[in-house]
C-alpha positions, -999 to +999 in steps of 0.1 A: +332+504-890+328+540-903+299+529-925+282+511-896+285+542-873+272+565-900+243+542-907+233+539-871+233+577-866+214+583-899+188+557-889+183+573-855+179+607-871+155+596-898+134+577-873+130+608-853+146+591-823+175+616-823+186+649-836+222+659-845+225+676-811+213+646-791+236+623-811+266+645-805+258+645-768+249+608-767+268+589-740+286+558-752+278+526-734+307+508-717+308+482-746+309+510-772+338+527-754+357+494-751+353+487-788+366+522-798+394+519-772+404+485-788+402+497-824+418+532-821+454+521-814+454+499-844+443+527-868+467+549-887+467+586-880+448+592-912+421+567-902+418+583-868+413+617-884+387+602-908+367+588-878+368+622-861+352+636-893+321+614-891+291+637-889+275+639-855+300+615-839+294+615-801+317+639-782+330+610-761+341+591-792+359+622-806+376+626-772+389+590-774+403+596-809+419+629-798+435+612-768+449+585-791+465+611-814+482+629-784+495+596-770+511+588-803+530+621-801+547+610-769+566+578-773+585+587-741+554+581-719+552+547-703+527+522-717+508+524-684+504+562-686+493+558-723+466+533-713+453+556-686+452+585-710+433+565-736+407+558-710+405+594-698+419+586-664+443+605-641+466+592-614+490+607-589+524+612-604+512+622-639+525+655-654+503+685-663+507+676-700+495+640-693+465+654-674+457+677-703+459+648-727+436+627-705+410+652-694+415+682-717+416+718-706+402+725-671+372+748-666+392+767-640+427+768-626+434+781-591+471+788-586+491+795-554+528+805-556+549+801-525+586+799-517+582+761-519+569+761-555+537+764-575+505+746-563+476+744-587+440+732-584+425+722-618+387+722-617+368+701-642+330+701-647+303+724-634+278+702-614+298+670-610+332+686-600+365+669-603+396+685-590+432+677-598+459+691-576+494+697-590+527+707-573+553+719-597+533+704-626+530+669-611+497+655-598+498+651-560+461+647-551+428+639-568+393+649-556+359+637-571 
């Protein structure tokens, strides 16, 4: 699989259809994502790291492999939560660490501290905003 991916990227760059920058920012199709999501859990940690080292691998693919590595470090998480994280999804009830594993570091965090606890708004994106609201480190609301 690694050779196929490298070959496709190399062919696109040689043909002038793509540059290293455009390939790294290439958006995977739904089928490509599904293939990676299906293969990643079956790979060893070493194989996952090798795939992440493929030159000009799309950022989306790197994110999938990074999420896979984080999921493996948390056997205590439920299989449902692990599946959601692998897909880059967030649901109400997830912890702040699970959100970080799924979506990565937010662009901004707005925090309110009251006598009832800590309320945070995690903001993702710049133009297509997504907000995750947490009360005491647990997701209580989502906004797209």
